[in-house]
N, C-alpha and C positions, 0 to 999 in steps of 0.2 A: 504493500500500500504506500502511495506517495505521501510524503510529509506535507503539512499545510503550506509551508513556505514554497515548496516546489509547485504545489497546486496553484497557489496564488500567482506565481511567476508565469505559469502556463496561461492562466486566465488573462493576466495583464498583457502578455504578448499577443494573445488572440484578439484582445480588444484594441490593441495598438494598430493591428494590420488594417482594419477598415478606416481608422483615423488617418493613417499614412496614405492609403489609397485615395481617400476623399481630399486630402491636402494636395496630392499630386494632380488629381482631376481639376481641382480649383485653380491650381497654378497653370495647367495647360489651357484651361478656358480663358484665364486672364491674358495669356500670351496670344491666343487666337483672337480675342477681342481687340488687343492692341494692334495686331497686324491688319485685321480688317479695318480698323480705324485709320491706320496709315494709308491703306489702299484708297479708302473713300476720300480722305483729306488730299492725297496726291492728285486724285482725279479732279476734284473740285478746283484745286490750285492750278492745274494745267489749263483747265477751261477759263479760269479767271485771267491767267496770264495771256492766253490767246485772245480773249475779248479785249483786254486792255491794249494789247499790241495792235489789234485792228483799229481801235479808236485813235491811238497815237499815229499810226502810219497813214490812215486814210481820212480821218475826220478832224484831227487837231490842227491841220493847216500849217504844219511846221515847214519852214522855207527850204530845208535841205532834202525834203522828200518831193518827188515829182507828183503833181496833182493827178489823182485818179479816184474812181469810185467803183471798185469791183463788187460783185454780187456778195452781199453779207451771208446769204443762205449757203453759198458754196463753202465759205470758210467755216461756218458753223457746222455743217455736215462733215467737213474734212476733220475738224477737231474732235467732234463727238464720236464719229464712227471710224476714224482713221488714226489720228494722232494719239488720243487718249488710250485706246486699247493697246496699240503697239508700244507706247511708252511704258505702260504698266507691265507688259510682258518683259520688255527690256530691263525695267527696274528689278523685276523678280530674278531675271537671269544674272544680273551683276551682283545680286545679293542684298538688295535694299530691304527685303522683307525677311531676311534670314536672321533668326534669333541671335546668333553669335555676333552679328554686326550692329545690334541695336543697344542703346542705352549705355554707351561707354566710348570714350575717346573721340577723336575727330574722324575716324575711319568712315563713319556713317555719312558725314558731309562730303568726303572724298568720293563716296559711291554716288551721291546725288550729282556731283559734277560729271562723273563717268556716264551715269545713266542718261542724263540730258544730252551729253555730247553724242553718245551712241544713238539716241533717239532722233537726232538730226539726219543720220545717214540714210534711212529709208526714203525720206522726203527728197534729199539731194539726189539719190540714185534714180528715184522715180521721175524727177524733173528732167534728168538727162536721157533716160531710156524712153520716156513717152513725151514727145514734143507737144502734144495737146494739153499735157498737165502743166499749167503755168501758175506759179504762186509768186507773190512779191518777195524779193529778197530782203527788203527792209522789214516786212512783217515777220519773216522767218527768223531773222537775227533778233528782233525785239522779243519774239515769243520764246526764244531760247534763253536770252538774258533774264527776262522777267520770270520765266519758269524756274531757272536756277535760283534766283533770289527768293521767290515765294516758297519753293519747296524747301530751301534751307531754313527759312523762317518757320515753316510748318513743322519741320522735323524738330527744330528747337522747342517750339511750343508743345509738341507731343511729348518730348522728353520731360519737360517740366511737369506735365500731367502724370507721366509714368513715375517720375521720381517721388511725387506726392503720394501716389498709390503705393510705391515701394516703402515709404515711411509708415504706411498703414498696414504693411504686411504682405502686399502683393508683389509679384515679379521677383520673389526671393527664392534662392536655391539652398536647401540645407547643406552645410559643408562641414567637413572635418579636416583638421590639419594633422598630418602624420609627422610627429616630431614636436616635442615640447621643450626643445632647447632654446637658445637665444634667438636663433633665426625663426623658429616657429612662433615665439612670442612676438617678435617684431612683425611678422606677417599678420598675426591675430590683431595686434594693435592697429595696423594700417587698415585692415578690413573693417574693424569696429569704428574707426574714426571716419572712414569714407562712407558717404551716404549713397554712393553710386555703384558700389562693387557688386551688389546683388547677392552677396553671400550672407547666409544666416548661419553663423557659426554655432555648432552644437557642442563642440569640445575638441579635445586632443586625443590622438591615438599614439601611445608611446609605450615601448616595452619596459622602460625603466621606472615608470610611475604606476603605482597600484590603481586599479580602476576605482572610481569614486572620489579620488583625491581632487580637491578644488584647487585649480591652478590660476593662471593669469586671468584677470577680469572676471572672476567667478566662473570661468569655463572649466568643466570637469574633465578628468582623464577618463576615457571611455573603455580603455582596454588596450591590448597590444594589437599589432598588425595581424596576428593570427585570428583575431576576432572581428576583422573588418566586415566579413559577410554578414554577421549577426548585427553589427552596428549599423550597417547600411539599411538592413531590413527594419530594424527597430525605429530608427530616426528618419527613415525616408531620404537618406543622403543622396544628393545628386552631384556633389562636387568633392573630390578628394584632392587636397593640396599637399604635395609631398615636399617637406623641408629637407632637401637632399643632404644637407650637412648633418642631419640627425640620424641618418641611416648608417648603421655600423659597418655594413659591408656592401660591396657591389652586387654580390649574389642576392642579398636581401632586397635590394632595389630592383633588380631584374625580376625577382619573384613577384613583387607588387606590380611591376609594369606588365608582366605577362597576364596577371589575373584581371587587371582592370583597364588596360590601354584600349582594348577593343570592345569593352562592355557597352551594351546598349542602355544600361541603367544609370551609369555614372560617367562623369568626365574626370579623367585623371590629369592633373596639372602639376608640373614640376617647377619648383623654385630653382633659381640659378645657383643657390648656395652662397650668393654674394649680396644678399639683400641689403646688409648694413653698409656696404660701400658703393652701391650702384643705384643711382636715381635716373640715369638716362635709359633710353630704350635699348632693347636687345633685338637683334635680327639674325636669323639663321641663314647663312649663305654657303654655297657649295664651292669648294676649291679642289679640283682634281677628284670630283665626286665624293669628297669628304665634307660632311656638314660641320661647319664651324660657327660659333656664336660671335657675331660682330657687335661690339659695344659702340654706341653712338657717343660722340664727343661732347654734345651739349644736351641739356634737358629739354629745350623747346625747339621744335622743328616745324616746318610746313606752315599751316595756317596759324598755329599757336604763336610762332615767332612773328608772323606778319601782324597779328592782332596786338601783340605786346609792343612792337616797334611803333605801330600806328598810334597806340595810346600814349606812348612816351612823347612822340613828336607833336601830336595834336594838342597836347596840354602844355608842353615845355615851350614851344616857340611863341604862341600868343602870351603865355604866362610871363616869359622874360620881357616881352614888350611892355606889358602892364606894370610890372614891378621894377622896371629900370630906374625910376626916380628913387624908389626905396633903396635899391642897391647903391646908388650914388650917395644917399644920405648916410647909410650905414658905413660905407667906406670912409667918408669924411669923419664920422664919429670915432672910428677905430684909429685913424691917423692922429686925431687931436688928443685922444685919451692917453696914449703912451707911445714912446718911440718904437719904430720898427716898421716892417712892411705891412700893407693892408691885408694881403692874402697869405695864408699858410698852406703849404703843400704837404700833404700826408701821403707817404708811400703805402699803398694797400694792394691786396690781392684782387685780381679781376678774373674774367672768364678764362677757363682752361689754364689757370695758373699764371697768366700774364700779370705783370705789375704795372701800376700807373699812379700818377699823382692826383689825389682827390683834393679839390679846391675847397677851402673854408676861409671865412673871415678870421683873422687872427684874434684869439681871445686870451692869449697868455703873454706874459712879459718875455722879452727876448732872452733874458737870463734865467729861464725857467729851471734848467738843470741845477744851476747854482743855488736857487731858492729851495729846490726839493732836497738837495743834499743836506740842508740844515734840519730836515725832518726825516730821520731814518725810518720811523714807524710808518709814516705816510708813503715812503718809497717802497717799503715791503708790501703795504696794502695795494699799491698800484701794480706791483708785479703779479699779485694774485688776481685782482679783479679787473685790471686795465681801466679802472675808473676811480676817482676820488670824490667823495661827497663834498668835502671842504678842501679844495685845492688852492694852496697859497699862490700858485703860479698864475691864476686867472686874474685878468684886469677888471676894473670896475665895469666898463662897458661890456666886457666879455661875459660877466655873470648874467647880464640882461639878455645878451644875444643867445647864450646857451639855454636859458630858461624857456625861451620861445622859439628855439631852433633856427633863429635868423642867421646864425653863423654858417649854416649849411646851405643857404640859398645859392652860393656860387657853384655848388655841385650840379646845378641845372646845366651848366656848360659841359660837365662830364657826361650828362645824359645826351646832350647834342652830339658829343664826340663818340657816342655808343660805347663808352667805358662803363657807364652805370645805367640803371633803369630807375624810373620813378618809384617803383615798388620792387622790393627784393630782400634778400637776407642782409643782415648787418655787415658792413664792410669791416674787414680785419686787416691788421698789419701782418707781414710775412712771419714774424716771430710768434704771432698769436695762433697761427694755423696748427701748430703742434697740439694745442689744447683741444682741438676738435677730434683728435685721435683718428679712428677709422672713418669718421664722418667728414673729414676735411676734403676728401676728393669730391663729395657730393656738393659741398659749398661752392666749388669752382665750376659747376656745370651751368650756372646762371650768373647774370651780372648782379653785383651788389646794388642795393636800393637806397634811394634818398629817404624813403620811409619803408615800413614793413610791419610784420606782426609784432616784433619787439617794441616798435614805436607806439603802437596803439594798445599794448599790453602792460605799460608801466615804465617804458624806457629804462633808465639806469636803475630803477628799483627792482627790476627783474634780475634774479641771480644768474650767474654765468651759465650754469648747467641748463637753466630754463631758457636762456637765450639760444643756446645750441639746439635745444629741443624745438623751439619755435621756428628757428631757421630751417631745420630739417623737415618739419611739418609743412612749411611753406613750399620748399623745393619739391617735395614729393607730391603735393596736392594742388599744384598751381592750376588756376583757371583765370580767365580774364575777368570773371565776375568776382573772384576773390580780390584781385587787384583793385577793382572799382570799389568794393566794400572797404578796403583798407584806406584808399584815397579819401572816401567820404568820412571815415572815422578820424583821419589824421588831424584836421583842423581843431577838432574838439580836444584831442589828446595834447596838442601843442599849446592851446590857449589855457588849459588847466595848469600847465607847467609842472605836472606831477612827474617825479623821477628825472627831472632835468638838472644835470650838474656835470 
């Protein structure tokens, strides 16, 4: 006769199976609804772009278009029964409705560009092959450009809806991390902090930790890799993330790979084993038929880089024009307050380890080293924290400039020179890089910022370790929206003067 505990375990597992099945069915239905919604929105936006293109080309009376008034009905029928169905088929073929391409990264927008470009080809070929088929080239170009813009906006809007639904528990895949070592914990922290990963972590799988042990962020140890089949069934796991540095042997890794790489129930994903020192993208390329992992040199590429540069220049150029009288006034005040140059050049680390001079209004006496040598206790504190709350080297005007960050305004010229960005990690001196330990290489994958998370989180009141953590969080989780949010918060942080010294 089975013991009560065994009987209860059997009952609980039996009850869990329908719950898991229901959860999976709900998840599948949610994804189907999202994809159907994308198809409908894409179709509507294609028709909207085509109609607006017809108005601009034939009815707006723009001088650079030859006057003509073709049959509106012809273009309407062409779009409804020709362009829209063919484009939707092409979109499906390039992967715009494939689950793996949705709700993450910029790949989805790249596919929109490809899909609309490929969508032009049937119309172009048809106009060449059938002389009777005549469409205005101006309308065709306008329809493509507007479709590209509208579809991109539509995808962005649908993402916001899906992300809101994800926060409510939809579009999530139960996931386990195989490996509870440092890499596994780093991965878990990133997934938990990211609102767009789509992973719903249920726990760790680790041979060295007893099942039931509560680990990082209250995530439990679920058992060893030998119990993965049972764990998958019990929790409805869809994603297995393998922290490769936690696997004791290559044979063990191959065993897990053989069991789940081709499984129809779960997706097996392998961490690079270098999570703590790599923030840039990884790409697998073949050389002599040997697959090798290629590490990108910078964190931001493609559209991300374009967006960030556009934000920098669109704000910096007009900003410098507006504040130029203030810059002259501050320069005059610095010159009159104490002898020495108006600007101070600080040697700092830039993108990919290059060094450059960051410009600041001088806020210290020119004999600062001599002054500091009179205070050995402050000199020791400076070596530890790289900041002094009561620094005897600072001039009278310098205290005011630092309190409101006015001393950093000349760094806008560093932004123009593409040495800095408006938003980014805190700039550091070459000697300071060693304190970032393994994270130092990550810091150099983006340009340092005039402001950043450290600025809006308390400035110098934030401890050094916390500054490092904030910098790494920014680098790993960069979005253009995060930059905009930080820029909006910066004036408030500056005017409060908290942590400024």
